[in-house]
N, C-alpha and C positions, 0 to 999 in steps of 0.2 A: 745326349741327356743325362747328368748323373744320376744313378739311382737314388742316394741319400737329399737329394735336394727336390723331390717330386713327391708328392702325398697321395698320387695316384696314378695308374698307367693307362694311354689311352686305347690298349691293344689287351684285351681280355685272354691272359696266357694258359693255355691247354684246353681251350673250350672245345668242344666235341672230342676231344683224345683220351678219353679216360685212361688207356696206358701210359701216357705220356705224362698225365697225372699222379699216376701210383708210381711209375719211375721217377719222376722227379722227388715225390717225397721221399721216397726208399732212398733217395742217395741222398737228398738234405738229412733225412733222419741218421744217416749211416756215417756221415762225415762229422755231423755233431755230437754223435757218440764218441768217434774217434779224436776231436778236438776238445771235448769237453773241458780236460783241465785245464787249459789255455782259455775258455771261454769264461770264467768268471765274471769280468766285469756285465758282458752282455746280459749272463743269467742273473746279475742284481738289477740290470736295468728292465729286461723282461717281467721280472718279481715284482717291480715300480709300476710298470703299466699293469699288470692285473691287480695291485690294490689301489690303481686310480680307477681303472674298469669299472671293479667292482663297489668303488662307492660313488657312482652314477648310475647304476645299474636300478637301485629302486627308485629314482626318480624319471629314468627312463622306462620303465615300467608304468607308474603311474600317468606320466605324459600319453604312451600309447593306449592305456586302457581308457580315457577320454578321447580318445582322437580316431585311431585307427578305425575302429568296427563300423564308424560311420562315414568314414571318408568316401568319396565317390570315386578315385583314383589313386589308390592304394601305391604309396612306393615303392614297394615290392612287386609290383605289376608294371608300371611305368616305366621305373629305372633299371638300367642293365649295371649288375655288379658283379664283383667277381674277388676272392680271393688271392691277394698280390703276395709279393716276394714276403714283404714283412710281417704280413699276416700270419703264412706258414713259418717263417723263421722264430715267431711269438709262441707258435703251438708248439713246435718242436724242442725250443729252447724248455719250455715248461712241462715239456713232454704231457701237453693236451690231446686231447681226440681230435684227431685229422678228418674232417670228411671225408666221405669214400669219393664222392666224386665234386669238381668246382660246380659253383652255382648254375651257372646257365652254359647251355651247347650253342653254337651258333644259331641253330636254328628255333631255339625255346624263345618263348616273350616272356617269360617272367622266372624266377627263382623256382629249382626246383625242390626248395627247403620251404616255400612257403604253401601254408595248407589253410584251409577253412577258419582256424583257430589262432592263426600267425605262424611264425618263423617255428619249424621245425628245431632248429639248431639251437643248441645253449648260449645265451648271450656271451659266453667268454671264448667261444668258438666262431662268433659270426664275422666277418671282416668288418675293418674299421671302416670302410666306406659306409657299412650299414648304423654301425653305432653312430659316427659322426653325422650324420644327413638329420636335420628335423625340417619338416615344412613347416610351411606359412601356418597351418592351424595349432601345431605342437610348438613353434615360436610363440603365437598366442600364449598358449599355456603356459609356457615356461615364464613370460613377461608377467602373468597375473600371478605369480607366487613372489617372496620376499626376495628383497634385492641381496640378501645374505645367502640365499641358496642359489639364485641366479648367478652371483659371485663365484661361488665355490662349483658351479658346474662352470663355468666359462674358465675357472682356473684350472680344473681338472683336463678339459679339452686342451687346452693350452700346452699343459703339462704331457700328456699322452702323446702330443704331435711331436714336441720334442722329443720325448725319449723313444719313439719309434725311430728317428733319423739316429740319435745316440746310440741304439742298439746295433743296427744295421753299422755305424761306424765301428762299435766295438768289435764286432767279427770281421771286418773288414782285412785287419791285421795279420790274421789266422787262415788267410785263403790261400794263401802260398803253400 
């Protein structure tokens, strides 16, 4: 399986291993600092991902406000999600805050950043899986919005998906 052809990974990396999480982030951060001059295309793509993400955050906030507080099975409780390599690459390229630990450990049923008021992590540093996922109730909310809003949302999602792969591909030639 080639990393740039999948949008998620079947095994949660670094779970229950905070020392590996920290070491991996130190190594990736140092590598990016050393290679930064050669990473212009990847940096530009990461910037475009950020722009696209920020364009849909108000819509996601609105949909979550009307659906999540009353949900009998919140996604953050029933789903296992983690920060994958593409998420980390995005965060490191843009010098964004890195969460101090992975979202889950092998023992936990829920995300460690979930609180009674929702996610503690700012939207921009949440895993792509958290942004991408819309539950059936949220899909219904989105379906009630104008076609223009729906079209802009779906276009941004498609663009972000493509850019995440392009960002990884732009980094690959610099690995050697």
